[in-house]
C-alpha positions in Angstrom: 0.0 0.0 0.0 2.8 2.5 0.8 5.6 2.8 -1.7 8.5 5.1 -0.9 9.8 5.0 -4.4 6.8 6.8 -5.9 7.7 9.9 -7.9 5.2 12.1 -6.1 7.5 12.1 -3.1 10.3 13.6 -5.2 7.9 16.2 -6.5 6.7 17.1 -3.0 10.3 17.4 -1.8 11.3 19.6 -4.7 8.3 21.9 -4.2 9.1 22.2 -0.5 12.8 22.9 -1.2 11.9 25.7 -3.7 9.3 27.3 -1.4 11.7 27.2 1.5 14.5 28.7 -0.5 12.3 31.6 -1.7 10.9 32.2 1.8 13.9 31.7 4.0 17.0 32.1 1.7 19.5 34.9 1.8 19.3 37.9 -0.4 16.5 39.9 -1.9 13.5 38.3 -3.6 11.4 39.8 -6.4 8.2 38.2 -7.6 5.2 39.1 -9.7 2.0 39.6 -7.8 -1.5 40.0 -9.3 -5.0 38.8 -9.8 -4.8 37.9 -13.5 -2.5 38.4 -16.5 -3.4 42.0 -17.0 -3.3 43.4 -13.4 0.2 42.6 -12.0 2.9 44.4 -10.1 6.4 43.6 -9.0 6.6 42.6 -5.4 9.6 42.2 -3.1 10.6 41.4 0.5 7.8 40.1 2.7 5.3 40.3 -0.1 7.2 37.4 -1.8 8.5 35.6 1.3 5.3 35.3 3.4 3.2 33.4 0.8 6.1 31.0 0.0 6.8 30.5 3.7 3.1 29.5 4.3 3.3 27.1 1.3 6.6 25.6 2.7 5.0 25.2 6.2 2.0 23.4 4.6 4.0 21.0 2.5 6.4 20.2 5.4 3.4 19.5 7.7 1.8 17.3 5.0 5.1 15.4 4.6 5.4 14.9 8.4 1.8 13.6 8.6 2.5 11.3 5.7 5.7 10.0 7.3 3.9 9.4 10.6 1.1 7.5 8.9 3.6 5.4 6.9 5.6 4.6 10.1 2.4 3.5 11.9 1.4 1.3 9.0 4.9 -0.2 8.7 5.0 -1.0 12.5 1.6 -2.6 12.2 3.0 -4.8 9.4 0.9 -3.3 6.6 3.6 -1.3 5.0 5.7 -2.5 2.1 
């Protein structure tokens, strides 16, 4: 039922790494902010870092929850 080799684990780790780098990395950050393709503005600083930090926190918490469920199943003899 649980397979650690699935590609979605790699994709999730890559997304978390990118979000964390943008949110918590050194140096200035610049991003495009807007509601659609026609109304956009250049953002920087906290305007870029906070949304990516929230995304990183969400993906890390989902990964921790997934790992906890996998460990419980593995200990119960249901994991692969």
